[in-house]
N, C-alpha and C positions, 0 to 999 in steps of 0.2 A: 565424561561427556555431560553436556547440559541436559536438563530435564524439562519437559513440557507438561503442564498440568492445567486443567480447567480451573478458572477462578470465578467465584461469585462476586461480581463487581459491587453488589449492594453491601457487602461486608467490608469493603475497603475502609481504612481508618479515616480517610478524608472524602467527603461527598464531592461529586463532580463540580458543584457550584463553587467550591473553594479552589478548584484547580485551574479555572479559567485565567486567573491572574498570573499563573506560574509561566515560566519562560519555555514555551513549547513551540517549535517551528514545524512546518510540513514541507516535505519534498513531493512534488507531483511529477512522476516520470513519464515522459512521452517522446523519447528520442528514437524509438524503433520505427521501422518501416511498416511492420505488420503485413508481411507478404502473404501469410495464410488467410488474411481477410479478403484478398483478391480485389482491393480497391486501388485506384490510381493515387489517391491522396494518402499521406502517412496516416496511420491508424488513429492517432490522437486527434486528427482533424476531420475524421469521418463523422457525419451527423447521425443522430438517432432522435427521432421526434423533433427535428428542427434545431437541435443544438449539438455541437461537437462533443465527443467524449471528454476532451480536455476541459472544455468550459463547464460541463456538468460536474465533473469531479472537483474542479476548483470551487465552484459555487456551493457545493455541499460542504466542503471543508470550511469555507468561510462562514456558512450558516451555523456551523457547530459552535462558533465563538470560542474555540479552544486555542487558537494559534496567534502568536505575535507576528509571524511572518509565514507567507505561503510562497514557496520557491519553485517555479516550474523549471524542469530540466529537459531541454529539447535539443534536437539537431540544429546546427547553425542555419541550415537551409530553411528552417521553419520559423525563424524569428519574425519575418515579415507577416507570415500567416497569423502568428500570435497577436500582432498588433491589430489585426482586423477583427479580433474577437470582441473588442470594446468592453473590456473588463475594468474600466477606469473607476467604476463605482465601488471597488473593493479596496479599502485602504491598506490592508495587510499584504496585498499581492505585490510581489517584486518582479523586476524585469527578468526574463529567462536567462539561464546560464547554459553553456554548451555541454551536452552529455557525451558519452564515450561509446566504444564498441560493445562493451559488456555492461550489464546492469551495475556491477560494482564500480565501474568507471563513472557512470552517471551519478550514482549515490555519492561517491567521493567528491565529484565536482559540486554537487548541490550542498553537501555538508561543509565543504571548504568556504562556500559563499555566505553561510549563515552568520548572523550577529554573534559576537563572542559570548554574550550572556545567555545564549540558548543552551539549556541544560538537557533537554529532551528533544527528540526528533521523531516525527511520524512520516514514514515512507509509504507513499501511496501510488499505485499504478493508475494512470489516467484511464486505462481500459476497464477499470472497475467503477464505472460512472454511476452505478445505481446504489452505491453505498449510502446508508442513511446517516443523517446528522446524529441521531440518537446512538447508533452503533459507534460512530466516531468518538463521541463523548465517553462512552463506556470503555473503549480500548485505551483512550488517553488516560483515563482515571487508573486503569489497571497498570499501564506502563509506568506511570509515575510512582504508584505504590509499590510495585514489584521489581522495577528496574527494566523489564522488557515484557511486552505482551503483543499478541497478534489476534486479529479477528480470524475465525475459522469456523468450519461446520463439520459435524461428524459425517463420515462417509456412509453411504447406504449400500454400496456394493461390497462384495468380498474382494479383497485386494490380494494379488499375487506378486511375489518378488521373482523377477525373471532375468536370467542371464543367458545370452546366446539362444534365445527362443525356448529355453527350458525353465520350468518352474523350480525355484530354489527354496520356496517357503511360502506360507500363508499366515501373515500376521493376524492377530485377533482383531476382528472388525471394531470392537469397542475401544481399541487403542488407536485407531486410525482417524485422523482428522484432515480435511482439505484446507490448506492454508489460504488465507485471503490477505487483503490489505485494507486499511492501514496496518502497518507494523510499527509499534512505538517502543523506543528504547532510549536509554541514556546516551547522550552524544559521546561521552568519554568511552563507554563500552563499545559503541559502534566504531569509533576511530581505532581503538585498540584491536578490535576484531578484524577490521579491514587491513591494518598493517600486518597482523599475523598471517592472514590469508595470502597477502601479496608476497610475504617472505617465503611462504611454502608453495607458491604458485597454485593456490586453491581458488576455485570459482564456485560460489554458492548459487543455488537457484532462487533463493530469497534471502532477505536480510537476517531473519531469525536463525538461519543455518550458520551464519558467521558467528553469531553470539553463542550458539550451541557449541561450536568448535572451541570457543574460549573456555567452556565449562561453566558458563553462566546459565542460571535458570531463565526459562521463557514460559510465561503463562498463556493459556488459551482463554479467549473471550468468545463465547459462541454468538455468532451473528443472529440477530432477531429478525432481520429482513433480508430478502434476496440480494446477493452481492456477487453476481456472476462476472466472469472476466470475458470481455469481447475479444475473441481470437479468430473465429471462423465466421463465414457468412450467416450460418444458422444462429449464431450468438446475437447478431444484430436483430434478427427476427424475434428472438426471445426477449431482448431488451425492449423492443417496441411494444411487445405484448404486455410486459410487466408495467411499463409506463402507462399504457392505455388502461390497464386494470386499476392502477393507483389513482388515475383521474376520476374513475367512476365510483370509488369507495368513499 
């Protein structure tokens, strides 16, 4: 099995400033409906502080200056909505490609659309629209140095492993981290991992899990700034509060 460990990005052999010219692309996933959010619009097009989750995510990735291409992956029904976002000022942004029923289907569609010379890919959920450009740079640096890296934060609660309503175990809290995005990895690793998962009818809950199934190492980069995922109505309230706080600091 693959191993996950925390990495001190400052100790990487190449500083982030040297990595910007390397061939890294970003996939921004926004094909889901977001039923739990309870909005009429697809989740990626719900606004927080006057800007959609999708646009906020894209603009942060673009501001990091790490990517030669930013590829949105959306439902076909939302292509016209995407045009209304007026993101023409971002030269690395590409036209959207159609996502699929599962996350892996969307990632595969995005990966297949990237330029052939892209050696690394960062997969990001549009619902994590508060990610900071600094954290994006840090996880890209770690992914290039180590092969695969994800943003994450240590959990504060005690975690229980449960089957059929009964506790089966309690992992050590210091070993538990909550996965976030972007998740950065070598394109060849991700393609190999997706092919292996498809052949075994496996569906991962994130991209790092696919790499882990290959037996490849994945390192953890602890996020320095809040990076919550907007899933439920209360998450929108939290996102609004965090953005308001950031404006006053």
